[in-house]
PyMOL Python script that loads the backbone (N, CA, C, O; Angstrom):
from pymol import cmd

cmd.read_pdbstr("""\
ATOM      1  N   MET A   1     117.078 121.843  75.346  1.00  0.00           N
ATOM      2  CA  MET A   1     115.789 121.207  75.528  1.00  0.00           C
ATOM      3  C   MET A   1     116.148 119.500  74.957  1.00  0.00           C
ATOM      4  O   MET A   1     116.721 119.028  73.975  1.00  0.00           O
ATOM      5  N   LEU A   2     115.520 118.985  76.067  1.00  0.00           N
ATOM      6  CA  LEU A   2     115.146 117.058  75.318  1.00  0.00           C
ATOM      7  C   LEU A   2     113.847 117.588  75.062  1.00  0.00           C
ATOM      8  O   LEU A   2     113.229 118.369  75.786  1.00  0.00           O
ATOM      9  N   ASP A   3     113.422 117.021  73.795  1.00  0.00           N
ATOM     10  CA  ASP A   3     111.873 117.109  73.526  1.00  0.00           C
ATOM     11  C   ASP A   3     112.312 115.376  73.949  1.00  0.00           C
ATOM     12  O   ASP A   3     113.348 114.849  73.543  1.00  0.00           O
ATOM     13  N   TYR A   4     111.450 114.789  74.691  1.00  0.00           N
ATOM     14  CA  TYR A   4     110.899 113.433  75.362  1.00  0.00           C
ATOM     15  C   TYR A   4     110.119 112.763  74.331  1.00  0.00           C
ATOM     16  O   TYR A   4     109.215 112.121  74.866  1.00  0.00           O
ATOM     17  N   SER A   5     110.111 112.636  72.751  1.00  0.00           N
ATOM     18  CA  SER A   5     109.567 111.513  72.411  1.00  0.00           C
ATOM     19  C   SER A   5     109.843 110.916  71.532  1.00  0.00           C
ATOM     20  O   SER A   5     110.195 111.235  70.396  1.00  0.00           O
ATOM     21  N   THR A   6     109.738 110.254  71.876  1.00  0.00           N
ATOM     22  CA  THR A   6     110.241 108.406  71.695  1.00  0.00           C
ATOM     23  C   THR A   6     109.656 107.494  71.306  1.00  0.00           C
ATOM     24  O   THR A   6     108.828 108.112  70.637  1.00  0.00           O
ATOM     25  N   THR A   7     109.344 106.235  71.145  1.00  0.00           N
ATOM     26  CA  THR A   7     108.530 104.776  70.598  1.00  0.00           C
ATOM     27  C   THR A   7     108.335 104.102  72.485  1.00  0.00           C
ATOM     28  O   THR A   7     108.839 104.648  73.467  1.00  0.00           O
ATOM     29  N   PRO A   8     107.696 103.154  72.496  1.00  0.00           N
ATOM     30  CA  PRO A   8     107.459 102.338  73.415  1.00  0.00           C
ATOM     31  C   PRO A   8     108.547 101.624  73.450  1.00  0.00           C
ATOM     32  O   PRO A   8     109.075 101.432  74.545  1.00  0.00           O
ATOM     33  N   ARG A   9     108.849 101.334  72.823  1.00  0.00           N
ATOM     34  CA  ARG A   9     110.324 100.174  71.931  1.00  0.00           C
ATOM     35  C   ARG A   9     111.404 100.694  73.106  1.00  0.00           C
ATOM     36  O   ARG A   9     111.759 100.134  74.143  1.00  0.00           O
ATOM     37  N   VAL A  10     111.804 102.057  72.502  1.00  0.00           N
ATOM     38  CA  VAL A  10     112.971 102.615  73.659  1.00  0.00           C
ATOM     39  C   VAL A  10     112.451 103.199  74.582  1.00  0.00           C
ATOM     40  O   VAL A  10     113.359 103.595  75.313  1.00  0.00           O
ATOM     41  N   ASN A  11     111.336 103.528  75.033  1.00  0.00           N
ATOM     42  CA  ASN A  11     110.907 103.303  76.784  1.00  0.00           C
ATOM     43  C   ASN A  11     111.247 102.442  77.044  1.00  0.00           C
ATOM     44  O   ASN A  11     112.274 102.488  77.721  1.00  0.00           O
ATOM     45  N   ASN A  12     110.616 100.906  76.693  1.00  0.00           N
ATOM     46  CA  ASN A  12     111.009  99.585  77.148  1.00  0.00           C
ATOM     47  C   ASN A  12     112.779  99.690  77.676  1.00  0.00           C
ATOM     48  O   ASN A  12     113.324 100.083  78.707  1.00  0.00           O
ATOM     49  N   ALA A  13     113.086  99.336  76.868  1.00  0.00           N
ATOM     50  CA  ALA A  13     114.755  99.853  76.579  1.00  0.00           C
ATOM     51  C   ALA A  13     115.370 100.141  78.288  1.00  0.00           C
ATOM     52  O   ALA A  13     115.659  99.513  79.307  1.00  0.00           O
ATOM     53  N   THR A  14     115.324 101.419  77.793  1.00  0.00           N
ATOM     54  CA  THR A  14     115.849 102.373  78.249  1.00  0.00           C
ATOM     55  C   THR A  14     116.027 101.943  79.936  1.00  0.00           C
ATOM     56  O   THR A  14     117.010 101.848  80.671  1.00  0.00           O
ATOM     57  N   SER A  15     113.995 101.663  80.208  1.00  0.00           N
ATOM     58  CA  SER A  15     113.657 101.205  81.703  1.00  0.00           C
ATOM     59  C   SER A  15     114.336  99.869  82.092  1.00  0.00           C
ATOM     60  O   SER A  15     115.270  99.850  82.893  1.00  0.00           O
ATOM     61  N   GLN A  16     113.955  99.004  81.638  1.00  0.00           N
ATOM     62  CA  GLN A  16     115.369  97.295  81.952  1.00  0.00           C
ATOM     63  C   GLN A  16     116.746  98.160  81.918  1.00  0.00           C
ATOM     64  O   GLN A  16     117.313  97.653  82.886  1.00  0.00           O
ATOM     65  N   LEU A  17     117.842  99.357  81.312  1.00  0.00           N
ATOM     66  CA  LEU A  17     118.469  99.506  81.045  1.00  0.00           C
ATOM     67  C   LEU A  17     118.712 100.370  82.730  1.00  0.00           C
ATOM     68  O   LEU A  17     119.819 100.225  83.249  1.00  0.00           O
ATOM     69  N   SER A  18     117.746 101.145  83.412  1.00  0.00           N
ATOM     70  CA  SER A  18     117.800 101.782  83.786  1.00  0.00           C
ATOM     71  C   SER A  18     117.818 101.192  85.612  1.00  0.00           C
ATOM     72  O   SER A  18     117.901 101.887  86.624  1.00  0.00           O
ATOM     73  N   LYS A  19     117.696  99.582  85.479  1.00  0.00           N
ATOM     74  CA  LYS A  19     117.473  99.353  86.529  1.00  0.00           C
ATOM     75  C   LYS A  19     119.347  98.660  87.158  1.00  0.00           C
ATOM     76  O   LYS A  19     119.972  98.569  88.214  1.00  0.00           O
ATOM     77  N   VAL A  20     119.539  98.336  85.692  1.00  0.00           N
ATOM     78  CA  VAL A  20     120.843  97.642  85.669  1.00  0.00           C
ATOM     79  C   VAL A  20     121.252  98.999  86.278  1.00  0.00           C
ATOM     80  O   VAL A  20     121.234  99.104  87.505  1.00  0.00           O
ATOM     81  N   LEU A  21     121.544  99.833  85.667  1.00  0.00           N
ATOM     82  CA  LEU A  21     122.574 100.641  86.017  1.00  0.00           C
ATOM     83  C   LEU A  21     122.271 101.349  87.209  1.00  0.00           C
ATOM     84  O   LEU A  21     123.011 102.333  87.200  1.00  0.00           O
ATOM     85  N   THR A  22     121.421 101.362  88.442  1.00  0.00           N
ATOM     86  CA  THR A  22     121.097 101.147  89.488  1.00  0.00           C
ATOM     87  C   THR A  22     120.706 100.172  90.422  1.00  0.00           C
ATOM     88  O   THR A  22     120.132 100.115  91.510  1.00  0.00           O
ATOM     89  N   SER A  23     121.158  99.530  89.711  1.00  0.00           N
ATOM     90  CA  SER A  23     121.650  98.169  90.549  1.00  0.00           C
ATOM     91  C   SER A  23     122.386  98.344  91.387  1.00  0.00           C
ATOM     92  O   SER A  23     122.585  99.557  91.456  1.00  0.00           O
ATOM     93  N   THR A  24     123.582  97.213  92.941  1.00  0.00           N
ATOM     94  CA  THR A  24     124.254  97.395  93.720  1.00  0.00           C
ATOM     95  C   THR A  24     125.136  97.248  93.208  1.00  0.00           C
ATOM     96  O   THR A  24     125.995  98.130  93.170  1.00  0.00           O
ATOM     97  N   THR A  25     125.322  95.734  92.435  1.00  0.00           N
ATOM     98  CA  THR A  25     126.658  94.755  91.558  1.00  0.00           C
ATOM     99  C   THR A  25     127.067  96.592  90.956  1.00  0.00           C
ATOM    100  O   THR A  25     127.740  97.412  91.582  1.00  0.00           O
ATOM    101  N   THR A  26     126.533  96.750  89.869  1.00  0.00           N
ATOM    102  CA  THR A  26     126.632  98.188  89.122  1.00  0.00           C
ATOM    103  C   THR A  26     127.519  99.485  90.067  1.00  0.00           C
ATOM    104  O   THR A  26     128.654  99.961  90.114  1.00  0.00           O
ATOM    105  N   PHE A  27     126.407  99.636  90.627  1.00  0.00           N
ATOM    106  CA  PHE A  27     127.122 101.089  91.287  1.00  0.00           C
ATOM    107  C   PHE A  27     128.625 100.933  92.006  1.00  0.00           C
ATOM    108  O   PHE A  27     129.625 101.593  91.724  1.00  0.00           O
ATOM    109  N   TRP A  28     128.487  99.658  93.224  1.00  0.00           N
ATOM    110  CA  TRP A  28     129.950  99.678  93.045  1.00  0.00           C
ATOM    111  C   TRP A  28     131.293  99.583  92.190  1.00  0.00           C
ATOM    112  O   TRP A  28     132.379 100.041  92.545  1.00  0.00           O
ATOM    113  N   PHE A  29     131.001  98.837  90.880  1.00  0.00           N
ATOM    114  CA  PHE A  29     132.251  98.911  90.193  1.00  0.00           C
ATOM    115  C   PHE A  29     131.903 100.327  89.184  1.00  0.00           C
ATOM    116  O   PHE A  29     132.785 100.667  88.396  1.00  0.00           O
ATOM    117  N   LEU A  30     131.070 100.840  89.219  1.00  0.00           N
ATOM    118  CA  LEU A  30     130.880 102.307  88.461  1.00  0.00           C
ATOM    119  C   LEU A  30     131.685 104.022  89.433  1.00  0.00           C
ATOM    120  O   LEU A  30     132.318 104.984  88.999  1.00  0.00           O
ATOM    121  N   LEU A  31     131.147 103.588  90.996  1.00  0.00           N
ATOM    122  CA  LEU A  31     132.203 104.558  92.005  1.00  0.00           C
ATOM    123  C   LEU A  31     132.988 103.588  92.745  1.00  0.00           C
ATOM    124  O   LEU A  31     133.585 104.362  93.494  1.00  0.00           O
ATOM    125  N   GLY A  32     133.296 102.723  92.977  1.00  0.00           N
ATOM    126  CA  GLY A  32     134.500 101.954  94.056  1.00  0.00           C
ATOM    127  C   GLY A  32     135.154 101.380  93.156  1.00  0.00           C
ATOM    128  O   GLY A  32     135.272 100.209  93.516  1.00  0.00           O
ATOM    129  N   SER A  33     135.804 101.584  91.880  1.00  0.00           N
ATOM    130  CA  SER A  33     137.308 100.862  90.884  1.00  0.00           C
ATOM    131  C   SER A  33     137.484 101.811  90.011  1.00  0.00           C
ATOM    132  O   SER A  33     136.472 102.481  89.807  1.00  0.00           O
ATOM    133  N   MET A  34     138.680 102.188  89.255  1.00  0.00           N
ATOM    134  CA  MET A  34     138.924 103.100  88.206  1.00  0.00           C
ATOM    135  C   MET A  34     138.713 101.833  86.796  1.00  0.00           C
ATOM    136  O   MET A  34     138.894 100.616  86.832  1.00  0.00           O
ATOM    137  N   PRO A  35     138.275 102.710  85.655  1.00  0.00           N
ATOM    138  CA  PRO A  35     138.000 102.147  84.145  1.00  0.00           C
ATOM    139  C   PRO A  35     139.296 101.341  83.885  1.00  0.00           C
ATOM    140  O   PRO A  35     140.331 101.620  84.490  1.00  0.00           O
ATOM    141  N   VAL A  36     139.214 100.095  82.758  1.00  0.00           N
ATOM    142  CA  VAL A  36     140.220  99.059  82.895  1.00  0.00           C
ATOM    143  C   VAL A  36     140.178 100.281  81.091  1.00  0.00           C
ATOM    144  O   VAL A  36     139.178 100.441  80.392  1.00  0.00           O
ATOM    145  N   LEU A  37     141.676 100.945  80.819  1.00  0.00           N
ATOM    146  CA  LEU A  37     141.871 101.676  79.333  1.00  0.00           C
ATOM    147  C   LEU A  37     142.402 101.081  78.255  1.00  0.00           C
ATOM    148  O   LEU A  37     142.620 101.536  77.132  1.00  0.00           O
ATOM    149  N   THR A  38     142.699  99.378  78.983  1.00  0.00           N
ATOM    150  CA  THR A  38     143.714  98.699  77.650  1.00  0.00           C
ATOM    151  C   THR A  38     142.577  97.634  76.874  1.00  0.00           C
ATOM    152  O   THR A  38     143.029  96.496  76.999  1.00  0.00           O
ATOM    153  N   LEU A  39     141.732  97.616  76.388  1.00  0.00           N
ATOM    154  CA  LEU A  39     140.623  97.227  75.350  1.00  0.00           C
ATOM    155  C   LEU A  39     139.988  97.623  74.524  1.00  0.00           C
ATOM    156  O   LEU A  39     139.454  98.696  74.243  1.00  0.00           O
ATOM    157  N   SER A  40     140.099  96.249  73.937  1.00  0.00           N
ATOM    158  CA  SER A  40     139.906  96.369  71.332  1.00  0.00           C
ATOM    159  C   SER A  40     139.000  95.509  71.645  1.00  0.00           C
ATOM    160  O   SER A  40     138.743  94.744  72.574  1.00  0.00           O
ATOM    161  N   ALA A  41     138.400  95.943  70.238  1.00  0.00           N
ATOM    162  CA  ALA A  41     137.555  95.134  69.584  1.00  0.00           C
ATOM    163  C   ALA A  41     138.241  94.667  68.553  1.00  0.00           C
ATOM    164  O   ALA A  41     139.283  95.276  68.308  1.00  0.00           O
ATOM    165  N   ASN A  42     138.014  93.909  67.982  1.00  0.00           N
ATOM    166  CA  ASN A  42     137.444  93.753  66.423  1.00  0.00           C
ATOM    167  C   ASN A  42     136.001  92.645  65.980  1.00  0.00           C
ATOM    168  O   ASN A  42     135.514  91.661  66.537  1.00  0.00           O
ATOM    169  N   GLY A  43     135.695  93.335  64.817  1.00  0.00           N
ATOM    170  CA  GLY A  43     134.668  92.785  63.891  1.00  0.00           C
ATOM    171  C   GLY A  43     133.734  93.579  63.284  1.00  0.00           C
ATOM    172  O   GLY A  43     133.100  93.426  62.239  1.00  0.00           O
ATOM    173  N   LEU A  44     133.753  94.784  64.414  1.00  0.00           N
ATOM    174  CA  LEU A  44     132.899  95.729  63.812  1.00  0.00           C
ATOM    175  C   LEU A  44     133.616  97.503  63.990  1.00  0.00           C
ATOM    176  O   LEU A  44     134.346  98.008  64.844  1.00  0.00           O
ATOM    177  N   PRO A  45     132.822  98.166  62.433  1.00  0.00           N
ATOM    178  CA  PRO A  45     133.798  99.809  63.222  1.00  0.00           C
ATOM    179  C   PRO A  45     133.481 100.280  64.496  1.00  0.00           C
ATOM    180  O   PRO A  45     134.335 101.073  64.893  1.00  0.00           O
ATOM    181  N   ARG A  46     132.709 100.117  65.165  1.00  0.00           N
ATOM    182  CA  ARG A  46     132.021 101.636  65.544  1.00  0.00           C
ATOM    183  C   ARG A  46     131.479 100.457  66.725  1.00  0.00           C
ATOM    184  O   ARG A  46     130.445  99.818  66.534  1.00  0.00           O
ATOM    185  N   VAL A  47     132.372 100.267  68.017  1.00  0.00           N
ATOM    186  CA  VAL A  47     132.220  99.863  69.063  1.00  0.00           C
ATOM    187  C   VAL A  47     132.963  99.949  70.239  1.00  0.00           C
ATOM    188  O   VAL A  47     134.182  99.786  70.292  1.00  0.00           O
ATOM    189  N   ASP A  48     132.078 100.260  71.387  1.00  0.00           N
ATOM    190  CA  ASP A  48     132.818 101.080  72.356  1.00  0.00           C
ATOM    191  C   ASP A  48     132.325  99.743  73.440  1.00  0.00           C
ATOM    192  O   ASP A  48     131.310  99.088  73.676  1.00  0.00           O
ATOM    193  N   ILE A  49     134.248  99.858  74.058  1.00  0.00           N
ATOM    194  CA  ILE A  49     134.432  98.842  75.094  1.00  0.00           C
ATOM    195  C   ILE A  49     134.726 100.146  76.344  1.00  0.00           C
ATOM    196  O   ILE A  49     135.414 101.166  76.293  1.00  0.00           O
ATOM    197  N   SER A  50     133.684  99.439  77.651  1.00  0.00           N
ATOM    198  CA  SER A  50     134.261  99.731  78.543  1.00  0.00           C
ATOM    199  C   SER A  50     134.344  98.770  79.330  1.00  0.00           C
ATOM    200  O   SER A  50     133.443  97.931  79.312  1.00  0.00           O
ATOM    201  N   ALA A  51     135.678  98.603  80.423  1.00  0.00           N
ATOM    202  CA  ALA A  51     135.016  97.645  81.499  1.00  0.00           C
ATOM    203  C   ALA A  51     135.835  98.576  83.309  1.00  0.00           C
ATOM    204  O   ALA A  51     136.230  99.726  83.496  1.00  0.00           O
ATOM    205  N   TRP A  52     135.780  97.704  83.978  1.00  0.00           N
ATOM    206  CA  TRP A  52     135.848  98.307  85.520  1.00  0.00           C
ATOM    207  C   TRP A  52     136.139  97.032  86.628  1.00  0.00           C
ATOM    208  O   TRP A  52     135.402  96.091  86.921  1.00  0.00           O
ATOM    209  N   VAL A  53     137.794  97.452  87.231  1.00  0.00           N
ATOM    210  CA  VAL A  53     138.078  95.848  87.810  1.00  0.00           C
ATOM    211  C   VAL A  53     137.790  96.400  89.083  1.00  0.00           C
ATOM    212  O   VAL A  53     137.955  97.593  89.336  1.00  0.00           O
ATOM    213  N   LEU A  54     137.163  95.173  90.268  1.00  0.00           N
ATOM    214  CA  LEU A  54     137.143  95.037  91.495  1.00  0.00           C
ATOM    215  C   LEU A  54     137.165  94.169  91.706  1.00  0.00           C
ATOM    216  O   LEU A  54     136.524  93.275  91.155  1.00  0.00           O
ATOM    217  N   GLY A  55     138.125  94.041  92.846  1.00  0.00           N
ATOM    218  CA  GLY A  55     138.994  92.996  93.948  1.00  0.00           C
ATOM    219  C   GLY A  55     138.834  92.082  92.644  1.00  0.00           C
ATOM    220  O   GLY A  55     139.215  92.751  91.685  1.00  0.00           O
ATOM    221  N   SER A  56     138.393  90.739  92.218  1.00  0.00           N
ATOM    222  CA  SER A  56     138.584  89.627  91.485  1.00  0.00           C
ATOM    223  C   SER A  56     137.713  89.632  90.521  1.00  0.00           C
ATOM    224  O   SER A  56     137.420  88.585  89.943  1.00  0.00           O
ATOM    225  N   GLN A  57     137.066  91.026  90.142  1.00  0.00           N
ATOM    226  CA  GLN A  57     135.638  90.503  89.552  1.00  0.00           C
ATOM    227  C   GLN A  57     135.725  91.899  88.437  1.00  0.00           C
ATOM    228  O   GLN A  57     136.376  92.935  88.565  1.00  0.00           O
ATOM    229  N   MET A  58     135.114  91.611  87.701  1.00  0.00           N
ATOM    230  CA  MET A  58     135.471  92.427  86.053  1.00  0.00           C
ATOM    231  C   MET A  58     134.203  93.027  85.325  1.00  0.00           C
ATOM    232  O   MET A  58     133.562  92.167  84.721  1.00  0.00           O
ATOM    233  N   MET A  59     133.820  94.003  85.266  1.00  0.00           N
ATOM    234  CA  MET A  59     132.810  94.054  84.497  1.00  0.00           C
ATOM    235  C   MET A  59     133.150  95.175  83.442  1.00  0.00           C
ATOM    236  O   MET A  59     133.872  96.171  83.447  1.00  0.00           O
ATOM    237  N   VAL A  60     132.251  94.529  82.474  1.00  0.00           N
ATOM    238  CA  VAL A  60     132.515  95.054  81.052  1.00  0.00           C
ATOM    239  C   VAL A  60     131.154  95.798  80.211  1.00  0.00           C
ATOM    240  O   VAL A  60     130.058  95.397  80.603  1.00  0.00           O
ATOM    241  N   SER A  61     131.139  96.941  78.989  1.00  0.00           N
ATOM    242  CA  SER A  61     129.935  96.861  79.039  1.00  0.00           C
ATOM    243  C   SER A  61     130.606  97.172  77.386  1.00  0.00           C
ATOM    244  O   SER A  61     131.675  97.732  77.143  1.00  0.00           O
ATOM    245  N   ILE A  62     129.791  96.717  76.568  1.00  0.00           N
ATOM    246  CA  ILE A  62     129.736  96.793  75.545  1.00  0.00           C
ATOM    247  C   ILE A  62     128.873  96.612  74.448  1.00  0.00           C
ATOM    248  O   ILE A  62     128.125  95.680  74.152  1.00  0.00           O
ATOM    249  N   VAL A  63     129.152  97.803  73.843  1.00  0.00           N
ATOM    250  CA  VAL A  63     127.759  98.817  73.052  1.00  0.00           C
ATOM    251  C   VAL A  63     128.494  98.856  71.677  1.00  0.00           C
ATOM    252  O   VAL A  63     129.665  99.061  71.355  1.00  0.00           O
ATOM    253  N   ASN A  64     127.096  98.519  70.843  1.00  0.00           N
ATOM    254  CA  ASN A  64     127.937  99.317  69.266  1.00  0.00           C
ATOM    255  C   ASN A  64     127.566 100.613  68.586  1.00  0.00           C
ATOM    256  O   ASN A  64     126.450 100.490  68.082  1.00  0.00           O
ATOM    257  N   LEU A  65     127.937 101.472  68.439  1.00  0.00           N
ATOM    258  CA  LEU A  65     127.579 102.300  68.290  1.00  0.00           C
ATOM    259  C   LEU A  65     126.928 102.414  67.195  1.00  0.00           C
ATOM    260  O   LEU A  65     125.901 103.031  67.481  1.00  0.00           O
ATOM    261  N   GLY A  66     126.942 102.115  65.848  1.00  0.00           N
ATOM    262  CA  GLY A  66     126.481 101.834  64.777  1.00  0.00           C
ATOM    263  C   GLY A  66     124.884 102.055  64.697  1.00  0.00           C
ATOM    264  O   GLY A  66     124.286 102.082  65.772  1.00  0.00           O
ATOM    265  N   TYR A  67     124.249 102.195  63.665  1.00  0.00           N
ATOM    266  CA  TYR A  67     122.281 102.357  63.244  1.00  0.00           C
ATOM    267  C   TYR A  67     121.950 102.172  63.129  1.00  0.00           C
ATOM    268  O   TYR A  67     120.783 102.483  63.368  1.00  0.00           O
ATOM    269  N   VAL A  68     122.576 100.857  62.229  1.00  0.00           N
ATOM    270  CA  VAL A  68     121.483  99.078  61.954  1.00  0.00           C
ATOM    271  C   VAL A  68     122.128  98.488  63.424  1.00  0.00           C
ATOM    272  O   VAL A  68     122.929  98.778  64.313  1.00  0.00           O
ATOM    273  N   GLY A  69     121.189  97.469  63.007  1.00  0.00           N
ATOM    274  CA  GLY A  69     122.096  96.175  64.351  1.00  0.00           C
ATOM    275  C   GLY A  69     122.765  95.594  63.038  1.00  0.00           C
ATOM    276  O   GLY A  69     122.815  95.940  61.858  1.00  0.00           O
ATOM    277  N   SER A  70     123.502  94.016  64.185  1.00  0.00           N
ATOM    278  CA  SER A  70     124.252  93.616  63.556  1.00  0.00           C
ATOM    279  C   SER A  70     124.714  92.310  63.858  1.00  0.00           C
ATOM    280  O   SER A  70     125.224  92.219  64.974  1.00  0.00           O
ATOM    281  N   ASP A  71     124.667  90.875  62.920  1.00  0.00           N
ATOM    282  CA  ASP A  71     124.891  89.525  63.490  1.00  0.00           C
ATOM    283  C   ASP A  71     126.643  89.610  63.608  1.00  0.00           C
ATOM    284  O   ASP A  71     127.273  88.603  63.931  1.00  0.00           O
ATOM    285  N   ALA A  72     127.298  90.850  63.325  1.00  0.00           N
ATOM    286  CA  ALA A  72     128.709  90.369  63.232  1.00  0.00           C
ATOM    287  C   ALA A  72     129.227  89.611  64.291  1.00  0.00           C
ATOM    288  O   ALA A  72     128.356  89.750  65.150  1.00  0.00           O
ATOM    289  N   ARG A  73     130.114  88.886  64.775  1.00  0.00           N
ATOM    290  CA  ARG A  73     131.238  88.497  65.983  1.00  0.00           C
ATOM    291  C   ARG A  73     131.569  89.173  65.693  1.00  0.00           C
ATOM    292  O   ARG A  73     131.580  89.668  64.566  1.00  0.00           O
ATOM    293  N   VAL A  74     132.201  89.622  67.126  1.00  0.00           N
ATOM    294  CA  VAL A  74     133.221  90.884  68.046  1.00  0.00           C
ATOM    295  C   VAL A  74     133.749  89.911  68.345  1.00  0.00           C
ATOM    296  O   VAL A  74     133.329  88.763  68.490  1.00  0.00           O
ATOM    297  N   SER A  75     135.263  90.606  68.505  1.00  0.00           N
ATOM    298  CA  SER A  75     136.465  89.950  69.433  1.00  0.00           C
ATOM    299  C   SER A  75     137.130  90.666  70.256  1.00  0.00           C
ATOM    300  O   SER A  75     137.824  91.564  69.778  1.00  0.00           O
ATOM    301  N   ILE A  76     137.105  90.485  71.583  1.00  0.00           N
ATOM    302  CA  ILE A  76     137.659  91.750  72.849  1.00  0.00           C
ATOM    303  C   ILE A  76     138.460  91.588  73.281  1.00  0.00           C
ATOM    304  O   ILE A  76     138.286  90.692  74.107  1.00  0.00           O
ATOM    305  N   THR A  77     139.804  92.062  73.268  1.00  0.00           N
ATOM    306  CA  THR A  77     140.900  91.296  73.889  1.00  0.00           C
ATOM    307  C   THR A  77     140.898  92.090  75.705  1.00  0.00           C
ATOM    308  O   THR A  77     141.258  93.223  76.023  1.00  0.00           O
ATOM    309  N   LEU A  78     140.385  91.040  76.532  1.00  0.00           N
ATOM    310  CA  LEU A  78     139.903  91.755  77.968  1.00  0.00           C
ATOM    311  C   LEU A  78     140.987  92.000  79.209  1.00  0.00           C
ATOM    312  O   LEU A  78     140.855  91.188  80.125  1.00  0.00           O
ATOM    313  N   HIS A  79     141.239  92.237  79.251  1.00  0.00           N
ATOM    314  CA  HIS A  79     142.136  93.073  80.912  1.00  0.00           C
ATOM    315  C   HIS A  79     142.454  91.001  81.203  1.00  0.00           C
ATOM    316  O   HIS A  79     141.746  90.089  80.776  1.00  0.00           O
ATOM    317  N   GLU A  80     143.601  90.905  81.955  1.00  0.00           N
ATOM    318  CA  GLU A  80     144.301  89.966  82.532  1.00  0.00           C
ATOM    319  C   GLU A  80     143.383  89.178  83.709  1.00  0.00           C
ATOM    320  O   GLU A  80     143.560  88.026  84.104  1.00  0.00           O
ATOM    321  N   ALA A  81     142.125  90.342  84.250  1.00  0.00           N
ATOM    322  CA  ALA A  81     141.346  89.922  85.368  1.00  0.00           C
ATOM    323  C   ALA A  81     140.189  89.599  84.699  1.00  0.00           C
ATOM    324  O   ALA A  81     139.205  90.161  85.180  1.00  0.00           O
ATOM    325  N   ALA A  82     139.994  88.982  83.882  1.00  0.00           N
ATOM    326  CA  ALA A  82     138.942  88.612  82.580  1.00  0.00           C
ATOM    327  C   ALA A  82     138.826  86.782  83.051  1.00  0.00           C
ATOM    328  O   ALA A  82     139.956  86.497  82.652  1.00  0.00           O
ATOM    329  N   LYS A  83     138.296  85.487  83.569  1.00  0.00           N
ATOM    330  CA  LYS A  83     138.981  84.597  83.565  1.00  0.00           C
ATOM    331  C   LYS A  83     137.493  83.488  83.066  1.00  0.00           C
ATOM    332  O   LYS A  83     137.308  82.374  82.576  1.00  0.00           O
ATOM    333  N   SER A  84     136.599  84.794  83.631  1.00  0.00           N
ATOM    334  CA  SER A  84     135.188  83.994  83.114  1.00  0.00           C
ATOM    335  C   SER A  84     133.930  84.397  83.535  1.00  0.00           C
ATOM    336  O   SER A  84     133.741  84.919  84.633  1.00  0.00           O
ATOM    337  N   LEU A  85     132.908  84.144  82.578  1.00  0.00           N
ATOM    338  CA  LEU A  85     131.569  84.640  82.956  1.00  0.00           C
ATOM    339  C   LEU A  85     131.497  84.409  83.701  1.00  0.00           C
ATOM    340  O   LEU A  85     132.149  83.430  84.063  1.00  0.00           O
ATOM    341  N   SER A  86     130.250  85.404  85.045  1.00  0.00           N
ATOM    342  CA  SER A  86     129.387  84.691  85.708  1.00  0.00           C
ATOM    343  C   SER A  86     128.471  85.450  85.704  1.00  0.00           C
ATOM    344  O   SER A  86     127.666  84.743  86.310  1.00  0.00           O
ATOM    345  N   THR A  87     127.917  86.397  85.485  1.00  0.00           N
ATOM    346  CA  THR A  87     126.803  86.951  85.054  1.00  0.00           C
ATOM    347  C   THR A  87     126.340  87.888  83.618  1.00  0.00           C
ATOM    348  O   THR A  87     127.217  88.460  82.970  1.00  0.00           O
ATOM    349  N   THR A  88     125.764  87.920  83.460  1.00  0.00           N
ATOM    350  CA  THR A  88     125.130  89.022  82.298  1.00  0.00           C
ATOM    351  C   THR A  88     123.413  90.016  83.068  1.00  0.00           C
ATOM    352  O   THR A  88     122.241  89.768  83.354  1.00  0.00           O
ATOM    353  N   LEU A  89     124.583  91.380  83.073  1.00  0.00           N
ATOM    354  CA  LEU A  89     123.449  91.777  83.694  1.00  0.00           C
ATOM    355  C   LEU A  89     122.608  92.002  82.638  1.00  0.00           C
ATOM    356  O   LEU A  89     121.732  91.137  82.625  1.00  0.00           O
ATOM    357  N   TRP A  90     122.519  92.651  81.907  1.00  0.00           N
ATOM    358  CA  TRP A  90     121.731  93.139  80.153  1.00  0.00           C
ATOM    359  C   TRP A  90     122.245  92.778  79.110  1.00  0.00           C
ATOM    360  O   TRP A  90     123.442  92.819  78.826  1.00  0.00           O
ATOM    361  N   GLY A  91     121.369  92.399  78.472  1.00  0.00           N
ATOM    362  CA  GLY A  91     121.690  91.792  76.445  1.00  0.00           C
ATOM    363  C   GLY A  91     122.288  90.965  76.955  1.00  0.00           C
ATOM    364  O   GLY A  91     122.851  90.104  76.280  1.00  0.00           O
TER     365      GLY A  91
END
""", "prot")
cmd.dss("prot")
cmd.show_as("cartoon", "prot")
cmd.util.cbc("prot")
cmd.orient("prot")
């Protein structure tokens, strides 16, 4: 059972994220390509990185899995398809 007790801050973040996840751009990356499995991060111990390549574009998701905020710098080794940043979808 899901107990829906949350804070306004969590509700706001979830609402914003849902708009990104249901956008046309995200839709085509998630459903029109396979994830890239060769990404790694240095700088934080608990970071989840996922990426999808679609044609000449790449979408990257980076999530801090730590329970507290961090100002640490994280370096990520990306797939060779990543040459420049064109858009930040969220965060």
